[in-house]
All heavy atoms as TSV, in Angstrom:
chain	resi	resn	atom	element	x	y	z
A	1	MET	N	N	130.080	83.676	41.294
A	1	MET	CA	C	128.968	83.306	42.136
A	1	MET	C	C	128.301	84.599	42.620
A	1	MET	O	O	128.974	85.504	43.092
A	1	MET	CB	C	129.470	82.493	43.337
A	1	MET	CG	C	128.373	82.205	44.295
A	1	MET	SD	S	128.656	81.067	45.668
A	1	MET	CE	C	130.345	80.977	45.974
A	2	PRO	N	N	126.969	84.718	42.493
A	2	PRO	CA	C	126.292	85.934	42.939
A	2	PRO	C	C	126.344	86.061	44.452
A	2	PRO	O	O	126.341	85.064	45.176
A	2	PRO	CB	C	124.859	85.759	42.447
A	2	PRO	CG	C	124.704	84.330	42.120
A	2	PRO	CD	C	126.069	83.769	41.878
A	3	SER	N	N	126.388	87.288	44.928
A	3	SER	CA	C	126.412	87.517	46.369
A	3	SER	C	C	124.999	87.424	46.927
A	3	SER	O	O	124.017	87.408	46.191
A	3	SER	CB	C	126.988	88.899	46.673
A	3	SER	OG	O	126.081	89.912	46.267
A	4	ARG	N	N	124.905	87.390	48.234
A	4	ARG	CA	C	123.596	87.312	48.893
A	4	ARG	C	C	122.765	88.531	48.541
A	4	ARG	O	O	121.567	88.429	48.282
A	4	ARG	CB	C	123.802	87.213	50.405
A	4	ARG	CG	C	122.512	87.064	51.166
A	4	ARG	CD	C	122.788	86.724	52.624
A	4	ARG	NE	N	121.537	86.513	53.304
A	4	ARG	CZ	C	121.123	87.266	54.306
A	4	ARG	NH1	N	121.860	88.244	54.747
A	4	ARG	NH2	N	119.976	87.016	54.884
A	5	THR	N	N	123.381	89.708	48.478
A	5	THR	CA	C	122.662	90.936	48.136
A	5	THR	C	C	122.127	90.870	46.712
A	5	THR	O	O	120.988	91.263	46.460
A	5	THR	CB	C	123.592	92.153	48.301
A	5	THR	OG1	O	124.132	92.148	49.624
A	5	THR	CG2	C	122.849	93.445	48.060
A	6	GLU	N	N	122.942	90.374	45.789
A	6	GLU	CA	C	122.486	90.241	44.401
A	6	GLU	C	C	121.303	89.299	44.302
A	6	GLU	O	O	120.368	89.550	43.538
A	6	GLU	CB	C	123.629	89.757	43.514
A	6	GLU	CG	C	124.731	90.779	43.334
A	6	GLU	CD	C	125.946	90.203	42.639
A	6	GLU	OE1	O	126.310	89.056	42.946
A	6	GLU	OE2	O	126.513	90.911	41.798
A	7	LEU	N	N	121.327	88.229	45.070
A	7	LEU	CA	C	120.207	87.292	45.056
A	7	LEU	C	C	118.953	87.925	45.637
A	7	LEU	O	O	117.846	87.710	45.132
A	7	LEU	CB	C	120.572	86.021	45.821
A	7	LEU	CG	C	121.637	85.132	45.160
A	7	LEU	CD1	C	122.067	84.030	46.109
A	7	LEU	CD2	C	121.133	84.563	43.856
A	8	LEU	N	N	119.106	88.735	46.687
A	8	LEU	CA	C	117.953	89.413	47.279
A	8	LEU	C	C	117.309	90.368	46.283
A	8	LEU	O	O	116.085	90.487	46.223
A	8	LEU	CB	C	118.367	90.164	48.546
A	8	LEU	CG	C	118.636	89.296	49.774
A	8	LEU	CD1	C	119.215	90.141	50.903
A	8	LEU	CD2	C	117.371	88.602	50.227
A	9	VAL	N	N	118.119	91.062	45.487
A	9	VAL	CA	C	117.591	91.963	44.457
A	9	VAL	C	C	116.756	91.181	43.447
A	9	VAL	O	O	115.747	91.670	42.947
A	9	VAL	CB	C	118.739	92.730	43.760
A	9	VAL	CG1	C	118.250	93.478	42.538
A	9	VAL	CG2	C	119.407	93.692	44.733
A	10	LEU	N	N	117.165	89.965	43.165
A	10	LEU	CA	C	116.430	89.116	42.229
A	10	LEU	C	C	115.213	88.455	42.875
A	10	LEU	O	O	114.470	87.734	42.213
A	10	LEU	CB	C	117.359	88.035	41.664
A	10	LEU	CG	C	118.507	88.537	40.807
A	10	LEU	CD1	C	119.454	87.396	40.467
A	10	LEU	CD2	C	117.964	89.182	39.525
A	11	GLY	N	N	115.029	88.679	44.174
A	11	GLY	CA	C	113.894	88.098	44.870
A	11	GLY	C	C	114.164	86.725	45.449
A	11	GLY	O	O	113.236	86.034	45.872
A	12	VAL	N	N	115.411	86.304	45.481
A	12	VAL	CA	C	115.780	85.001	46.034
A	12	VAL	C	C	116.289	85.220	47.452
A	12	VAL	O	O	117.259	85.936	47.667
A	12	VAL	CB	C	116.877	84.325	45.172
A	12	VAL	CG1	C	117.274	82.992	45.779
A	12	VAL	CG2	C	116.405	84.167	43.743
A	13	ARG	N	N	115.612	84.616	48.417
A	13	ARG	CA	C	116.023	84.762	49.822
A	13	ARG	C	C	116.963	83.618	50.190
A	13	ARG	O	O	116.634	82.455	49.974
A	13	ARG	CB	C	114.805	84.766	50.728
A	13	ARG	CG	C	113.919	85.980	50.499
A	13	ARG	CD	C	112.671	85.902	51.340
A	13	ARG	NE	N	112.945	85.618	52.734
A	13	ARG	CZ	C	112.910	86.527	53.708
A	13	ARG	NH1	N	112.603	87.744	53.440
A	13	ARG	NH2	N	113.188	86.160	54.951
A	14	VAL	N	N	118.116	83.982	50.724
A	14	VAL	CA	C	119.122	82.993	51.119
A	14	VAL	C	C	119.596	83.358	52.517
A	14	VAL	O	O	119.938	84.509	52.788
A	14	VAL	CB	C	120.322	83.004	50.139
A	14	VAL	CG1	C	121.367	82.002	50.575
A	14	VAL	CG2	C	119.871	82.729	48.730
A	15	ALA	N	N	119.646	82.375	53.390
A	15	ALA	CA	C	120.124	82.608	54.747
A	15	ALA	C	C	121.638	82.803	54.739
A	15	ALA	O	O	122.353	82.220	53.918
A	15	ALA	CB	C	119.760	81.422	55.641
A	16	ALA	N	N	122.115	83.624	55.650
A	16	ALA	CA	C	123.553	83.867	55.763
A	16	ALA	C	C	124.292	82.555	56.046
A	16	ALA	O	O	125.409	82.352	55.565
A	16	ALA	CB	C	123.826	84.882	56.862
A	17	SER	N	N	123.668	81.663	56.803
A	17	SER	CA	C	124.320	80.387	57.111
A	17	SER	C	C	124.486	79.535	55.848
A	17	SER	O	O	125.461	78.796	55.721
A	17	SER	CB	C	123.517	79.621	58.164
A	17	SER	OG	O	122.204	79.371	57.692
A	18	THR	N	N	123.555	79.665	54.900
A	18	THR	CA	C	123.673	78.928	53.638
A	18	THR	C	C	124.857	79.457	52.840
A	18	THR	O	O	125.641	78.681	52.291
A	18	THR	CB	C	122.381	79.066	52.811
A	18	THR	OG1	O	121.285	78.580	53.583
A	18	THR	CG2	C	122.476	78.297	51.508
A	19	VAL	N	N	124.988	80.760	52.800
A	19	VAL	CA	C	126.117	81.370	52.092
A	19	VAL	C	C	127.425	80.925	52.740
A	19	VAL	O	O	128.385	80.566	52.051
A	19	VAL	CB	C	126.005	82.909	52.093
A	19	VAL	CG1	C	127.240	83.554	51.496
A	19	VAL	CG2	C	124.748	83.344	51.347
A	20	TRP	N	N	127.463	80.912	54.076
A	20	TRP	CA	C	128.665	80.498	54.792
A	20	TRP	C	C	129.022	79.057	54.454
A	20	TRP	O	O	130.188	78.729	54.211
A	20	TRP	CB	C	128.472	80.671	56.289
A	20	TRP	CG	C	129.541	80.015	57.110
A	20	TRP	CD1	C	129.385	78.989	57.983
A	20	TRP	CD2	C	130.931	80.309	57.108
A	20	TRP	NE1	N	130.594	78.630	58.524
A	20	TRP	CE2	C	131.561	79.433	58.002
A	20	TRP	CE3	C	131.723	81.221	56.437
A	20	TRP	CZ2	C	132.923	79.444	58.243
A	20	TRP	CZ3	C	133.084	81.235	56.676
A	20	TRP	CH2	C	133.666	80.365	57.576
A	21	GLU	N	N	128.050	78.168	54.414
A	21	GLU	CA	C	128.309	76.762	54.095
A	21	GLU	C	C	128.858	76.608	52.673
A	21	GLU	O	O	129.785	75.841	52.435
A	21	GLU	CB	C	127.033	75.929	54.257
A	21	GLU	CG	C	126.623	75.717	55.691
A	21	GLU	CD	C	127.677	74.976	56.500
A	21	GLU	OE1	O	128.320	74.052	55.958
A	21	GLU	OE2	O	127.870	75.337	57.675
A	22	ILE	N	N	128.288	77.343	51.724
A	22	ILE	CA	C	128.762	77.281	50.335
A	22	ILE	C	C	130.198	77.774	50.239
A	22	ILE	O	O	131.047	77.147	49.595
A	22	ILE	CB	C	127.837	78.097	49.407
A	22	ILE	CG1	C	126.462	77.423	49.324
A	22	ILE	CG2	C	128.454	78.258	48.027
A	22	ILE	CD1	C	125.402	78.272	48.664
A	23	LEU	N	N	130.493	78.878	50.898
A	23	LEU	CA	C	131.855	79.422	50.864
A	23	LEU	C	C	132.841	78.483	51.546
A	23	LEU	O	O	133.963	78.285	51.067
A	23	LEU	CB	C	131.892	80.805	51.524
A	23	LEU	CG	C	131.192	81.921	50.759
A	23	LEU	CD1	C	131.165	83.200	51.587
A	23	LEU	CD2	C	131.847	82.168	49.420
A	24	LYS	N	N	132.428	77.885	52.667
A	24	LYS	CA	C	133.300	76.958	53.395
A	24	LYS	C	C	133.620	75.738	52.527
A	24	LYS	O	O	134.760	75.304	52.453
A	24	LYS	CB	C	132.629	76.552	54.707
A	24	LYS	CG	C	133.559	75.894	55.687
A	24	LYS	CD	C	132.963	75.816	57.078
A	24	LYS	CE	C	131.767	74.898	57.097
A	24	LYS	NZ	N	131.297	74.578	58.456
A	25	GLU	N	N	132.596	75.196	51.840
A	25	GLU	CA	C	132.811	74.044	50.963
A	25	GLU	C	C	133.720	74.397	49.786
A	25	GLU	O	O	134.447	73.543	49.282
A	25	GLU	CB	C	131.469	73.532	50.434
A	25	GLU	CG	C	130.651	72.803	51.470
A	25	GLU	CD	C	129.276	72.417	50.945
A	25	GLU	OE1	O	129.054	72.476	49.722
A	25	GLU	OE2	O	128.423	72.049	51.772
A	26	ALA	N	N	133.686	75.657	49.353
A	26	ALA	CA	C	134.522	76.092	48.235
A	26	ALA	C	C	135.941	76.441	48.687
A	26	ALA	O	O	136.795	76.785	47.866
A	26	ALA	CB	C	133.888	77.294	47.542
A	27	GLY	N	N	136.192	76.375	50.003
A	27	GLY	CA	C	137.539	76.616	50.512
A	27	GLY	C	C	137.808	78.039	50.947
A	27	GLY	O	O	138.956	78.422	51.176
A	28	PHE	N	N	136.767	78.852	51.079
A	28	PHE	CA	C	136.944	80.233	51.531
A	28	PHE	C	C	136.677	80.311	53.015
A	28	PHE	O	O	135.658	79.849	53.504
A	28	PHE	CB	C	135.980	81.173	50.800
A	28	PHE	CG	C	136.267	81.315	49.340
A	28	PHE	CD1	C	135.571	80.572	48.409
A	28	PHE	CD2	C	137.248	82.186	48.900
A	28	PHE	CE1	C	135.830	80.687	47.058
A	28	PHE	CE2	C	137.515	82.310	47.554
A	28	PHE	CZ	C	136.805	81.563	46.632
A	29	GLY	N	N	137.596	80.947	53.731
A	29	GLY	CA	C	137.427	81.143	55.159
A	29	GLY	C	C	136.961	82.558	55.439
A	29	GLY	O	O	136.713	83.335	54.523
A	30	PRO	N	N	136.836	82.895	56.704
A	30	PRO	CA	C	136.427	84.259	57.050
A	30	PRO	C	C	137.500	85.267	56.647
A	30	PRO	O	O	138.694	84.958	56.630
A	30	PRO	CB	C	136.243	84.213	58.565
A	30	PRO	CG	C	136.989	83.009	59.013
A	30	PRO	CD	C	137.030	82.058	57.870
A	31	ALA	N	N	137.077	86.468	56.304
A	31	ALA	CA	C	138.021	87.532	55.941
A	31	ALA	C	C	138.818	87.937	57.176
A	31	ALA	O	O	138.280	88.036	58.272
A	31	ALA	CB	C	137.269	88.730	55.379
A	32	SER	N	N	140.091	88.171	56.987
A	32	SER	CA	C	140.919	88.583	58.112
A	32	SER	C	C	140.778	90.070	58.344
A	32	SER	O	O	140.382	90.828	57.468
A	32	SER	CB	C	142.385	88.239	57.847
A	32	SER	OG	O	142.865	89.031	56.780
A	33	GLU	N	N	141.104	90.492	59.537
A	33	GLU	CA	C	141.046	91.914	59.873
A	33	GLU	C	C	142.051	92.718	59.064
A	33	GLU	O	O	141.860	93.884	58.810
A	33	GLU	CB	C	141.298	92.113	61.377
A	33	GLU	CG	C	140.173	91.611	62.247
A	33	GLU	CD	C	138.887	92.396	62.064
A	33	GLU	OE1	O	138.953	93.629	61.887
A	33	GLU	OE2	O	137.813	91.772	62.081
A	34	SER	N	N	143.141	92.069	58.651
A	34	SER	CA	C	144.168	92.784	57.893
A	34	SER	C	C	143.699	93.109	56.479
A	34	SER	O	O	144.321	93.889	55.784
A	34	SER	CB	C	145.459	91.960	57.835
A	34	SER	OG	O	145.229	90.748	57.154
A	35	ALA	N	N	142.569	92.517	56.047
A	35	ALA	CA	C	142.049	92.790	54.711
A	35	ALA	C	C	141.400	94.167	54.629
A	35	ALA	O	O	141.141	94.664	53.551
A	35	ALA	CB	C	141.047	91.713	54.312
A	36	VAL	N	N	141.129	94.791	55.772
A	36	VAL	CA	C	140.509	96.108	55.792
A	36	VAL	C	C	141.563	97.151	55.431
A	36	VAL	O	O	142.626	97.215	56.034
A	36	VAL	CB	C	139.904	96.408	57.178
A	36	VAL	CG1	C	139.340	97.812	57.235
A	36	VAL	CG2	C	138.847	95.385	57.514
A	37	THR	N	N	141.262	97.959	54.429
A	37	THR	CA	C	142.196	98.983	53.982
A	37	THR	C	C	141.704	100.343	54.439
A	37	THR	O	O	140.531	100.672	54.265
A	37	THR	CB	C	142.301	98.983	52.438
A	37	THR	OG1	O	142.697	97.697	52.010
A	37	THR	CG2	C	143.301	100.011	51.957
A	38	THR	N	N	142.582	101.133	55.010
A	38	THR	CA	C	142.219	102.486	55.405
A	38	THR	C	C	142.251	103.386	54.179
A	38	THR	O	O	142.845	103.049	53.143
A	38	THR	CB	C	143.201	103.032	56.451
A	38	THR	OG1	O	144.499	103.105	55.866
A	38	THR	CG2	C	143.235	102.149	57.695
A	39	TRP	N	N	141.630	104.543	54.289
A	39	TRP	CA	C	141.610	105.494	53.177
A	39	TRP	C	C	143.035	105.938	52.836
A	39	TRP	O	O	143.407	105.995	51.668
A	39	TRP	CB	C	140.740	106.687	53.545
A	39	TRP	CG	C	140.619	107.687	52.448
A	39	TRP	CD1	C	141.082	108.962	52.466
A	39	TRP	CD2	C	140.011	107.511	51.156
A	39	TRP	NE1	N	140.794	109.586	51.274
A	39	TRP	CE2	C	140.133	108.709	50.444
A	39	TRP	CE3	C	139.374	106.441	50.541
A	39	TRP	CZ2	C	139.644	108.875	49.162
A	39	TRP	CZ3	C	138.885	106.621	49.255
A	39	TRP	CH2	C	139.028	107.814	48.591
A	40	SER	N	N	143.840	106.228	53.826
A	40	SER	CA	C	145.217	106.659	53.557
A	40	SER	C	C	146.031	105.527	52.936
A	40	SER	O	O	146.857	105.764	52.050
A	40	SER	CB	C	145.896	107.169	54.830
A	40	SER	OG	O	145.952	106.147	55.798
A	41	GLY	N	N	145.789	104.287	53.361
A	41	GLY	CA	C	146.477	103.146	52.760
A	41	GLY	C	C	146.095	102.958	51.303
A	41	GLY	O	O	146.938	102.652	50.457
A	42	PHE	N	N	144.795	103.146	51.020
A	42	PHE	CA	C	144.337	103.045	49.632
A	42	PHE	C	C	144.994	104.125	48.770
A	42	PHE	O	O	145.485	103.842	47.677
A	42	PHE	CB	C	142.813	103.188	49.572
A	42	PHE	CG	C	142.288	103.346	48.181
A	42	PHE	CD1	C	142.177	102.251	47.345
A	42	PHE	CD2	C	141.917	104.592	47.703
A	42	PHE	CE1	C	141.698	102.395	46.050
A	42	PHE	CE2	C	141.436	104.747	46.415
A	42	PHE	CZ	C	141.331	103.646	45.587
A	43	LEU	N	N	145.009	105.351	49.245
A	43	LEU	CA	C	145.615	106.447	48.475
A	43	LEU	C	C	147.102	106.201	48.235
A	43	LEU	O	O	147.612	106.452	47.147
A	43	LEU	CB	C	145.408	107.782	49.187
A	43	LEU	CG	C	143.970	108.291	49.233
A	43	LEU	CD1	C	143.900	109.574	50.040
A	43	LEU	CD2	C	143.417	108.498	47.846
A	44	ARG	N	N	147.796	105.692	49.262
A	44	ARG	CA	C	149.222	105.408	49.101
A	44	ARG	C	C	149.460	104.333	48.043
A	44	ARG	O	O	150.344	104.453	47.206
A	44	ARG	CB	C	149.818	104.946	50.431
A	44	ARG	CG	C	150.877	105.882	50.961
A	44	ARG	CD	C	151.645	105.400	52.146
A	44	ARG	NE	N	151.213	104.981	53.406
A	44	ARG	CZ	C	150.102	105.187	54.130
A	44	ARG	NH1	N	149.224	105.789	53.757
A	44	ARG	NH2	N	149.833	104.772	55.265
A	45	SER	N	N	148.625	103.288	48.055
A	45	SER	CA	C	148.827	102.191	47.110
A	45	SER	C	C	148.424	102.567	45.691
A	45	SER	O	O	148.889	101.966	44.734
A	45	SER	CB	C	148.058	100.945	47.562
A	45	SER	OG	O	146.664	101.153	47.443
A	46	GLN	N	N	147.571	103.562	45.542
A	46	GLN	CA	C	147.082	103.955	44.226
A	46	GLN	C	C	147.642	105.296	43.753
A	46	GLN	O	O	147.152	105.867	42.778
A	46	GLN	CB	C	145.550	104.044	44.251
A	46	GLN	CG	C	144.863	102.753	44.616
A	46	GLN	CD	C	145.137	101.650	43.603
A	46	GLN	OE1	O	145.157	101.890	42.411
A	46	GLN	NE2	N	145.362	100.444	44.085
A	47	ALA	N	N	148.670	105.804	44.412
A	47	ALA	CA	C	149.181	107.144	44.145
A	47	ALA	C	C	149.568	107.353	42.676
A	47	ALA	O	O	149.208	108.372	42.080
A	47	ALA	CB	C	150.376	107.445	45.050
A	48	ASP	N	N	150.273	106.423	42.075
A	48	ASP	CA	C	150.694	106.590	40.681
A	48	ASP	C	C	149.501	106.731	39.742
A	48	ASP	O	O	149.458	107.609	38.885
A	48	ASP	CB	C	151.566	105.418	40.232
A	48	ASP	CG	C	152.900	105.389	40.951
A	48	ASP	OD1	O	153.326	106.452	41.455
A	48	ASP	OD2	O	153.504	104.305	41.004
A	49	ALA	N	N	148.515	105.875	39.909
A	49	ALA	CA	C	147.335	105.919	39.038
A	49	ALA	C	C	146.509	107.170	39.282
A	49	ALA	O	O	146.005	107.783	38.347
A	49	ALA	CB	C	146.486	104.674	39.255
A	50	LEU	N	N	146.400	107.568	40.561
A	50	LEU	CA	C	145.632	108.770	40.871
A	50	LEU	C	C	146.276	110.008	40.268
A	50	LEU	O	O	145.592	110.864	39.713
A	50	LEU	CB	C	145.495	108.942	42.383
A	50	LEU	CG	C	144.575	107.953	43.080
A	50	LEU	CD1	C	144.713	108.070	44.583
A	50	LEU	CD2	C	143.142	108.186	42.667
A	51	LEU	N	N	147.575	110.092	40.355
A	51	LEU	CA	C	148.268	111.246	39.778
A	51	LEU	C	C	148.135	111.263	38.265
A	51	LEU	O	O	147.923	112.304	37.656
A	51	LEU	CB	C	149.744	111.241	40.185
A	51	LEU	CG	C	150.012	111.555	41.645
A	51	LEU	CD1	C	151.490	111.366	41.969
A	51	LEU	CD2	C	149.568	112.961	41.984
A	52	ALA	N	N	148.218	110.126	37.633
A	52	ALA	CA	C	148.131	110.054	36.176
A	52	ALA	C	C	146.718	110.372	35.692
A	52	ALA	O	O	146.547	111.010	34.657
A	52	ALA	CB	C	148.542	108.666	35.697
A	53	CYS	N	N	145.706	109.962	36.430
A	53	CYS	CA	C	144.320	110.134	35.975
A	53	CYS	C	C	143.717	111.466	36.389
A	53	CYS	O	O	143.088	112.137	35.586
A	53	CYS	CB	C	143.444	109.017	36.526
A	53	CYS	SG	S	143.865	107.413	35.878
A	54	ASP	N	N	143.891	111.843	37.632
A	54	ASP	CA	C	143.176	112.995	38.155
A	54	ASP	C	C	143.790	114.336	37.775
A	54	ASP	O	O	143.097	115.346	37.773
A	54	ASP	CB	C	143.070	112.909	39.673
A	54	ASP	CG	C	142.167	111.760	40.104
A	54	ASP	OD1	O	141.399	111.296	39.257
A	54	ASP	OD2	O	142.241	111.368	41.258
A	55	PHE	N	N	145.044	114.374	37.455
A	55	PHE	CA	C	145.684	115.645	37.201
A	55	PHE	C	C	146.133	115.807	35.753
A	55	PHE	O	O	146.901	116.697	35.429
A	55	PHE	CB	C	146.868	115.840	38.157
A	55	PHE	CG	C	146.424	115.816	39.594
A	55	PHE	CD1	C	146.730	114.742	40.404
A	55	PHE	CD2	C	145.669	116.844	40.121
A	55	PHE	CE1	C	146.308	114.710	41.728
A	55	PHE	CE2	C	145.236	116.825	41.431
A	55	PHE	CZ	C	145.568	115.756	42.237
A	56	PHE	N	N	145.633	114.972	34.868
A	56	PHE	CA	C	145.961	115.086	33.457
A	56	PHE	C	C	145.002	116.089	32.827
A	56	PHE	O	O	143.804	116.020	32.999
A	56	PHE	CB	C	145.835	113.726	32.767
A	56	PHE	CG	C	146.164	113.771	31.314
A	56	PHE	CD1	C	147.479	113.732	30.890
A	56	PHE	CD2	C	145.174	113.865	30.364
A	56	PHE	CE1	C	147.789	113.788	29.561
A	56	PHE	CE2	C	145.459	113.920	29.010
A	56	PHE	CZ	C	146.780	113.882	28.616
A	57	GLU	N	N	145.554	117.067	32.111
A	57	GLU	CA	C	144.717	118.087	31.485
A	57	GLU	C	C	145.286	118.409	30.122
A	57	GLU	O	O	146.486	118.409	29.922
A	57	GLU	CB	C	144.715	119.360	32.355
A	57	GLU	CG	C	143.905	120.484	31.765
A	57	GLU	CD	C	143.993	121.727	32.616
A	57	GLU	OE1	O	143.739	121.642	33.821
A	57	GLU	OE2	O	144.355	122.783	32.052
A	58	THR	N	N	144.401	118.684	29.192
A	58	THR	CA	C	144.835	119.087	27.877
A	58	THR	C	C	143.902	120.169	27.366
A	58	THR	O	O	142.754	120.261	27.770
A	58	THR	CB	C	144.870	117.892	26.896
A	58	THR	OG1	O	145.474	118.320	25.680
A	58	THR	CG2	C	143.492	117.350	26.611
A	59	VAL	N	N	144.418	120.998	26.486
A	59	VAL	CA	C	143.611	122.051	25.882
A	59	VAL	C	C	143.394	121.692	24.412
A	59	VAL	O	O	144.342	121.371	23.694
A	59	VAL	CB	C	144.336	123.419	26.006
A	59	VAL	CG1	C	143.500	124.523	25.370
A	59	VAL	CG2	C	144.613	123.736	27.472
A	60	THR	N	N	142.132	121.742	23.979
A	60	THR	CA	C	141.807	121.391	22.593
A	60	THR	C	C	142.080	122.594	21.686
A	60	THR	O	O	142.407	123.688	22.145
A	60	THR	CB	C	140.329	120.996	22.470
A	60	THR	OG1	O	139.526	122.130	22.787
A	60	THR	CG2	C	139.996	119.826	23.387
A	61	LEU	N	N	141.929	122.400	20.388
A	61	LEU	CA	C	142.139	123.475	19.424
A	61	LEU	C	C	141.171	124.638	19.625
A	61	LEU	O	O	141.474	125.778	19.317
A	61	LEU	CB	C	142.014	122.944	18.003
A	61	LEU	CG	C	143.118	121.964	17.568
A	61	LEU	CD1	C	142.798	121.412	16.177
A	61	LEU	CD2	C	144.466	122.633	17.574
A	62	THR	N	N	139.985	124.361	20.176
A	62	THR	CA	C	139.008	125.423	20.422
A	62	THR	C	C	139.261	126.118	21.755
A	62	THR	O	O	138.559	127.064	22.100
A	62	THR	CB	C	137.581	124.853	20.429
A	62	THR	OG1	O	137.486	123.898	21.485
A	62	THR	CG2	C	137.235	124.210	19.108
A	63	GLY	N	N	140.231	125.667	22.517
A	63	GLY	CA	C	140.565	126.284	23.797
A	63	GLY	C	C	139.879	125.640	24.986
A	63	GLY	O	O	140.060	126.083	26.116
A	64	ALA	N	N	139.066	124.620	24.744
A	64	ALA	CA	C	138.397	123.945	25.837
A	64	ALA	C	C	139.377	123.061	26.599
A	64	ALA	O	O	140.259	122.452	26.002
A	64	ALA	CB	C	137.252	123.088	25.297
A	65	ARG	N	N	139.226	123.036	27.906
A	65	ARG	CA	C	140.088	122.190	28.740
A	65	ARG	C	C	139.407	120.850	28.975
A	65	ARG	O	O	138.237	120.794	29.296
A	65	ARG	CB	C	140.353	122.842	30.082
A	65	ARG	CG	C	141.262	124.003	30.014
A	65	ARG	CD	C	141.521	124.513	31.402
A	65	ARG	NE	N	142.469	125.623	31.359
A	65	ARG	CZ	C	142.934	126.204	32.414
A	65	ARG	NH1	N	142.561	125.817	33.613
A	65	ARG	NH2	N	143.792	127.198	32.299
A	66	LEU	N	N	140.156	119.799	28.811
A	66	LEU	CA	C	139.658	118.452	29.092
A	66	LEU	C	C	140.523	117.816	30.136
A	66	LEU	O	O	141.691	118.006	30.200
A	66	LEU	CB	C	139.662	117.589	27.829
A	66	LEU	CG	C	138.827	118.095	26.665
A	66	LEU	CD1	C	139.052	117.184	25.455
A	66	LEU	CD2	C	137.360	118.086	27.042
């Protein structure tokens, strides 16, 4: 389902209350405060992937670093 912002980009104006009614009918409630992730929490949860992606380096046959 497109978000309200996506619809606005397409030139379709939708009231926030309309979006709320659609979400409520679909069974979605308000987001909880615990859904907010801090930067340090994000880094902790993604540490393995960050280490594997950001610090991988190789040298090619021409000596270039990738």
